[in-house]
C-alpha positions in Angstrom: -225.6 159.6 -138.7 -224.8 156.0 -139.2 -225.7 154.5 -142.6 -228.4 152.3 -140.7 -230.3 155.6 -139.8 -230.5 156.6 -143.5 -231.7 153.1 -144.4 -234.4 152.4 -141.6 -237.3 152.7 -140.9 -237.9 154.8 -144.1 -237.0 151.7 -146.3 -238.0 148.1 -145.6 -236.3 146.4 -148.8 -232.8 147.7 -149.7 -230.4 146.5 -152.3 -226.8 146.7 -152.1 -225.0 146.8 -155.6 -221.3 147.0 -156.5 -219.9 149.0 -159.2 -217.5 146.1 -159.9 -216.1 143.0 -158.2 -214.3 143.8 -154.9 -215.7 147.0 -154.8 -216.6 146.6 -151.2 -220.3 145.3 -151.4 -219.9 142.4 -148.9 -218.1 144.8 -146.5 -220.8 147.2 -146.9 -223.4 144.5 -146.3 -221.6 143.3 -143.2 -221.5 146.8 -141.6 -225.2 147.2 -142.2 -225.9 143.9 -140.7 -223.7 144.9 -137.7 -225.5 148.2 -137.3 -228.9 146.8 -137.6 -227.8 144.3 -134.9 -226.9 147.0 -132.5 -230.4 148.6 -132.9 -232.2 145.4 -132.4 -233.7 145.5 -136.1 -234.9 142.1 -137.3 -233.2 141.5 -140.8 -233.3 139.3 -143.8 -230.7 138.4 -146.4 -231.0 137.5 -149.9 -228.8 137.5 -153.0 -229.3 137.8 -156.7 -226.4 135.5 -157.1 -224.1 134.1 -154.3 -222.2 135.6 -151.5 -220.5 134.6 -148.2 -218.3 132.0 -149.9 -214.8 132.2 -148.6 -213.2 132.4 -152.0 -214.5 133.8 -155.3 -215.2 130.9 -157.6 -214.4 133.0 -160.6 -211.3 135.1 -159.6 -210.1 132.7 -157.0 -209.6 135.8 -154.7 -210.5 135.7 -151.1 -213.7 137.2 -150.1 -215.1 138.7 -146.8 -217.5 136.1 -145.1 -220.9 137.2 -144.0 -221.4 136.9 -140.3 -224.9 137.1 -139.0 -226.8 136.7 -135.4 -229.1 134.1 -134.5 -232.6 134.9 -135.7 -231.6 136.2 -138.9 -233.7 135.2 -141.9 -231.7 134.1 -145.1 -232.2 132.5 -148.5 -229.4 130.0 -149.4 -229.2 126.9 -151.5 -229.4 123.4 -150.2 -225.7 122.6 -151.1 -224.5 125.7 -149.1 -226.0 124.4 -145.8 -222.7 123.0 -144.5 -221.3 122.0 -141.1 -218.8 124.8 -140.8 -221.7 127.3 -141.2 -224.2 128.6 -138.8 -227.1 126.2 -138.3 -230.4 127.1 -140.1 -234.0 126.0 -139.3 -235.7 125.6 -142.8 -238.9 127.5 -143.2 -239.6 127.0 -146.9 -238.2 125.1 -149.8 -238.9 127.1 -152.9 -239.4 125.7 -156.5 -236.4 127.9 -157.8 -233.6 125.6 -158.7 -229.9 126.5 -159.1 -226.8 124.5 -160.2 -226.3 124.2 -156.3 -229.7 123.2 -155.6 -233.1 124.5 -154.5 -233.2 127.8 -152.9 -234.5 127.7 -149.5 -235.7 130.3 -146.9 -234.7 129.8 -143.1 -233.8 131.3 -139.7 -230.2 131.2 -138.5 -230.4 129.3 -135.1 -226.8 130.4 -134.0 -224.4 133.2 -134.5 -221.9 132.3 -137.2 -221.2 132.6 -140.9 -223.5 131.9 -143.6 -223.6 131.7 -147.5 -226.6 133.6 -149.1 -228.1 132.9 -152.4 -231.2 133.5 -154.4 -233.0 134.0 -157.9 -231.9 136.3 -160.7 -235.5 137.2 -161.7 -236.6 140.5 -160.2 -240.2 139.3 -159.7 -239.1 136.3 -157.9 -236.7 138.3 -155.7 -239.5 140.7 -154.9 -241.7 137.8 -153.9 -239.0 136.2 -151.7 -238.5 139.4 -149.9 -242.0 139.9 -149.0 -242.2 136.1 -147.9 -239.2 136.6 -145.7 -241.0 139.5 -144.2 -243.9 137.3 -143.1 -241.3 135.4 -141.0 -240.6 138.6 -138.8 -237.9 140.4 -140.7 -238.5 144.2 -140.7 -235.5 145.0 -143.1 -234.5 143.0 -146.0 -231.2 143.4 -147.6 -230.5 142.3 -151.3 -226.9 141.4 -152.0 -226.9 142.6 -155.7 -224.5 143.3 -158.3 -224.0 145.6 -161.3 -224.5 142.7 -163.9 -227.6 141.8 -162.2 -229.1 145.3 -161.5 -232.6 144.2 -161.2 -232.4 144.4 -157.4 -231.9 148.0 -157.7 -235.2 148.4 -159.7 -237.8 150.4 -157.9 -240.3 147.5 -158.4 -238.1 145.3 -156.2 -236.4 147.6 -153.4 -237.3 150.8 -151.7 -233.7 152.2 -152.1 -230.2 151.2 -153.2 -226.7 151.5 -151.6 -224.1 151.7 -154.3 -220.6 150.3 -153.2 -217.7 151.5 -155.2 -213.9 151.4 -154.5 -210.4 151.2 -155.9 -211.0 147.7 -157.6 -213.0 149.8 -160.1 -209.8 151.5 -161.7 -206.2 152.1 -160.5 -206.9 156.0 -160.8 -208.9 157.6 -158.0 -210.2 160.2 -160.7 -211.3 157.4 -162.9 -213.1 155.6 -160.1 -214.9 158.7 -159.1 -215.7 159.4 -162.8 -217.2 155.8 -163.5 -219.1 156.1 -160.2 -220.5 159.3 -161.2 -221.8 157.9 -164.5 -223.5 155.0 -162.7 -225.1 157.4 -160.4 -226.2 159.6 -163.3 -227.8 156.6 -165.2 -229.6 155.5 -161.7 -230.7 159.3 -161.3 -232.1 159.8 -164.8 -235.3 162.0 -163.9 -238.8 160.8 -163.7 -241.3 161.9 -166.3 -243.3 164.6 -164.5 -246.7 164.0 -166.0 -248.8 161.6 -164.2 -251.0 160.6 -167.2 -247.9 159.8 -169.2 -246.5 157.7 -166.5 -249.7 155.7 -166.4 -249.8 155.3 -170.2 -246.1 154.3 -170.2 -246.6 151.9 -167.2 -249.4 150.2 -169.3 -247.2 149.9 -172.5 -244.1 148.5 -170.6 -246.4 145.8 -168.7 -247.5 144.8 -172.0 -243.9 144.2 -173.1 -244.4 146.5 -176.1 -242.9 149.6 -177.7 -245.3 152.5 -178.0 -245.4 156.1 -179.2 -247.6 158.6 -177.2 -248.9 161.2 -179.5 -249.9 164.9 -178.7 -253.5 163.8 -178.0 -252.4 161.0 -175.7 -253.2 158.3 -178.2 -250.9 155.3 -178.6 -249.3 154.0 -181.7 -247.7 150.5 -181.2 -244.5 149.7 -183.0 -244.4 146.0 -184.1 -241.1 145.0 -182.6 -240.4 142.1 -180.3 -237.9 144.0 -178.2 -236.6 147.5 -178.1 -232.9 146.1 -178.6 -231.8 146.8 -182.1 -235.3 147.9 -183.1 -234.3 151.7 -183.6 -234.9 151.9 -187.1 -238.4 150.5 -186.9 -239.3 152.9 -184.2 -237.7 155.7 -186.3 -239.9 154.8 -189.3 -243.1 155.1 -187.1 -242.1 158.7 -185.7 -244.4 161.5 -186.7 -244.7 165.0 -186.0 -247.3 164.4 -183.4 -245.1 161.9 -181.6 -244.3 163.3 -178.0 -243.1 160.1 -176.3 -241.2 156.9 -177.1 -241.9 154.1 -174.7 -239.3 151.2 -174.6 -240.3 148.2 -172.7 -236.9 146.7 -172.7 -233.4 148.2 -172.4 -232.2 151.7 -173.8 -229.1 151.1 -175.8 -226.7 153.3 -178.0 -228.1 152.0 -181.4 -231.6 152.3 -180.4 -231.5 155.7 -179.0 -229.3 156.9 -182.0 -231.9 155.8 -184.6 -234.7 157.6 -182.8 -232.8 160.9 -182.0 -231.5 161.0 -185.5 -235.0 160.7 -187.0 -237.3 162.4 -184.7 -239.5 164.9 -186.4 -240.4 167.0 -183.1 -239.3 167.2 -179.6 -239.8 163.9 -178.0 -238.9 162.2 -174.7 -237.7 158.5 -174.6 -239.1 156.7 -171.7 -237.7 153.6 -170.1 -239.1 151.6 -166.7 -236.3 152.7 -164.6 -232.5 153.4 -164.6 -231.5 149.8 -164.5 -232.7 149.5 -167.8 -230.1 151.9 -169.3 -227.0 150.5 -170.8 -225.1 153.4 -172.5 -221.4 154.0 -171.8 -220.5 157.5 -170.5 -219.0 159.0 -173.8 -221.9 157.8 -176.0 -224.4 159.3 -173.4 -222.6 162.6 -173.7 -222.9 162.5 -177.5 -226.4 161.6 -177.6 -227.3 164.3 -175.3 -225.5 166.8 -177.5 -227.7 165.3 -180.3 -230.8 166.1 -178.3 -231.4 163.0 -176.4 -234.1 163.6 -173.6 -234.5 160.4 -171.6 -236.8 159.8 -168.6 -237.9 157.0 -166.6 -241.2 155.9 -165.3 -239.9 154.9 -161.8 -237.1 156.7 -160.2 -234.5 154.9 -158.3 -233.8 156.0 -154.6 -230.0 156.2 -154.0 -229.8 156.2 -150.3 -225.9 156.4 -150.0 -222.7 155.4 -151.5 -220.0 153.6 -149.9 -216.3 153.6 -150.9 -213.6 151.1 -150.3 -210.1 152.5 -150.8 -208.4 148.9 -151.2 -207.9 146.8 -154.1 -207.3 143.0 -154.0 -204.7 143.7 -156.6 -202.5 145.4 -154.0 -202.8 149.0 -154.5 -204.8 151.4 -152.6 -205.9 155.1 -152.2 -205.6 157.4 -149.2 -208.7 156.8 -147.5 -209.3 160.3 -146.3 -208.6 161.9 -149.7 -210.7 159.4 -151.5 -213.7 159.9 -149.1 -213.5 163.6 -149.4 -213.1 163.7 -153.1 -216.1 161.3 -153.5 -218.2 163.6 -151.4 -217.2 166.7 -153.4 -218.0 164.9 -156.5 -221.5 163.7 -155.4 -222.5 166.4 -152.8 -226.2 165.3 -152.8 -225.6 161.9 -151.8 -224.2 160.8 -148.4 -220.9 158.8 -148.8 -219.4 156.5 -146.3 -216.0 154.7 -145.8 -217.3 151.3 -144.6 -213.6 150.1 -144.1 -213.3 152.9 -141.2 -216.6 151.7 -139.7 -219.3 153.4 -141.8 -220.2 156.3 -139.6 -221.6 159.5 -141.0 -218.4 161.7 -140.7 -220.7 164.8 -140.6 -223.9 163.4 -142.1 
């Protein structure tokens, strides 16, 4: 089974997130574009930052360009519309400004290379994805990144492709270990009680921190954000507290304060796995202390792609890397996009 068959038609908006720079995210994007083209699926492209430029502006390393076919819908910025790139028929000039000009939405009028850009805000990304679908796209691909993980949030996309590779670490075992931690973070279980999900959703929508008690009453904690507010939350805990709802991010200090001061068995709830910022070692320690962490909305990890090559000049044995990654995460399909992105048994 090819990667596109896992993605479409079950998912209409899909994010591609890299575990690090040069992990193979753009190669994965290009492979999905190619496979979608072979099947005649009208696509749209948007980025939470910038992709398609020939050289990384931060690291000065060469990057794979993004090649699209005529008819593809893209978001880009005014200053990225250049003679050497494919021509674009502008459909919409948005109010979203970047240092390179306003974000525009258009249709590619000839086969060629493009540079894609877009907003950082998850709500704005979602809105632009929906707008691009009104122009005829049946599948929207979001070029995301680990430091802008909003694109993987269930509110924004139906599913996520995680791109990882040798650039993450020089040791194959360490790459697999770090990738598994990210997957475990994205795979935090959804709270199973529907009425609790509804209450937590309301608290998060209000941007507040709330305690859900045994009788389903809510006690609000007067904090501006869940960041560094663990001590205030801890003071409000009672024997009747069953859930702590954080509207912001879950961080080590906040969770430690809550876990150390709980007076009964409680579950901490966050919106989704993109809100969890806990290093692997600290997460294991917190779990040993009794941390029970759930999400309101679960992330759908469609597949993992691996890139055995690093721009620093080292590489892994591609067959062994693919096999070892599949053994480590047997429940998620893994593809080597450097070898064409077919299913190899899936």
